[in-house]
C-alpha positions, 0 to 999 in steps of 0.5 A, a space after each residue: 532552505 530545507 531540501 530533500 538532500 539535507 533532510 535525507 543526509 540528516 536522517 541517514 547520518 543520525 542512524 549510521 550507528 543503529 542496529 535494530 533488533 525489534 524492527 522485523 515484521 514476521 507477520 508479513 514475511 514469516 520467521 526471520 532467518 537466524 543466519 541472515 537477519 537481513 544481511 549476509 552471514 559473512 557480513 555478520 562475521 565481518 561485523 563481529 571481527 571488527 567489534 573485537 578489534 581484529 579488523 577495521 572496516 568502514 561501515 559508515 562509508 558502506 552505509 552512506 554508499 548504500 543510502 545514496 547510490 540507488 537514489 542518486 539519479 532521482 534526486 531532482 525528482 525527489 526534491 520536486 516531490 518534497 516541495 510539492 507535498 502539502 504538510 510536514 508529516 508528508 515530507 518526514 514520511 518521504 525521508 523516512 521511507 526512502 531511507 528505509 528502502 535504501 538502508 533496511 530494517 536494521 538501520 531505519 525504524 519507521 514511525 509506525 513502529 511504536 507502542 500504540 501500533 503493537 497495542 492495536 495489533 493485540 486488539 486486532 488479535 483479540 477479534 479472532 472468533 473460534 479456531 476456524 482458518 482458511 489457507 490463501 495459497 500465498 506465502 504463509 498466510 492463513 486467514 482467521 474468522 474475525 468479528 469487528 463489532 468491538 471496534 465499531 464495524 458490524 463485519 464478520 469475515 476471514 482476514 488476518 489480525 495485521 490486515 485488520 490493524 492496517 485497514 480498519 484500526 489505523 485506516 490505511 485509506 484515510 488521511 488526517 490533515 490540518 484541513 480535515 480528513 481525506 476519506 470516503 464519506 457517506 453517500 460516496 461512490 468508491 473505486 476499490 482497485 485491488 479488491 483481493 479478499 474483499 477486506 477493503 470492499 467491506 471497509 468502504 461499504 461500511 463507510 459509504 452507508 446505504 446511499 453509497 456504492 463500491 465498485 471493486 476490481 478483482 479477477 484472480 480466481 483464488 482471490 475471488 473464492 475468499 472474496 465472495 465468501 467474505 461478502 456473503 457473510 455480510 449481506 447488507 454490505 454486499 448489496 453496496 458492492 459491485 464486483 468487476 472481475 477484470 484487471 483495471 488498466 489504461 484501456 479496456 478490452 486488452 488481453 493481458 498476461 498476469 503473474 498469479 501471486 495472491 495479493 501480489 498478483 501483477 499484470 504483464 502487458 508485454 508478456 506473450 508467454 502461453 503458460 500464463 493466465 490472461 484476462 481482459 482489461 477494463 478502464 474506469 473511463 470506459 465503465 463511466 462512459 458506458 453508464 456502468 459507473 454513475 459517478 466517482 467520489 473516491 479512488 483507492 488503488 493498490 494494484 501492484 505497480 499498475 496504478 499509473 496506467 489505471 489512473 491514465 484510464 480514468 483521466 476523463 473521470 478524474 477531470 469530470 468528478 475530481 475525486 479524492 484519491 488514495 493511491 499506493 506508491 510503494 511498488 516502485 520508487 518511481 511511482 513516488 513522483 511519477 504519479 503526483 507529476 501526472 496528476 499535477 499535469 491535469 491542472 486540477 489543483 490537487 494537493 498531495 499528502 504522503 502516509 505510511 502504514 507498516 513497519 516495513 517498506 510496503 503500504 505507502 499511500 499518496 493521498 490527493 484532494 482538490 
């Protein structure tokens, strides 16, 4: 029987000798330090001395410990998830992503890091129009004015080429399966939880067409400045988007502190600090019950670890409409199994698929469909 542990051991052992030099994402994390390269300077010296024969060190032993120590308490959870995933690609994605999360980019190269990925990035970079840029205030990120006509989207807005690659070319919220794609379709009503700069709202608005609707959640003022500017540049698509300026949560009407950090903004429900911005929560069930959301056909969530709480605030909606789901699980290892376990507990018959969309540890998406 193929188990998570046996497949994981095989993946780890086959990569113990790896030392990738083309596996760092400077687009996401900025320039790689010439001293650390993901490991300590002292560690590099140790490696060098070992190669020259001056000392002996058990790098294999250390790598094996690094690979198993973080996941040892969760092996049964990972095995259950492994068994419940609906195709081989999902199981391979799970093995690959967990190995990357434990061993890092020097040892594990994800399947996304392939020639087609970089060719598509060059295509995305060619969509920049003019030299106009806006600053996001988040890390080193600057957004360029981009026109997506050449890749089939009548959209012009401010975004990054890597974001275009992930959202619009590789389509992070679309999952191809043997039984057809899990995706939003014409006429669908979509929950876009984690609207950020409006990129996914525009993507979904295009996909659902004139008869569809997008309910997009974004509340951080700095994000909203860019979000609204992007939607104003696309008036036809903007008409299909209903912006809800509240954090999405398990219950409505709670004042919750946040850590403001651009696209990485997160909720802090137990934080009573007086120096934090606070916002009033909304829940999907509350909006549906109040008639502000007519129906739900597709739910996308990328909300910095609040996904399970937000799903719990949509339980009645999920039971009623049985929507397709695209939920990010990369913010916490526990989310990989806790989110599908909760969905399975509803007894609705969801089938689960796992896909990954970057060369690093972010953007792992759990897809589910009945």
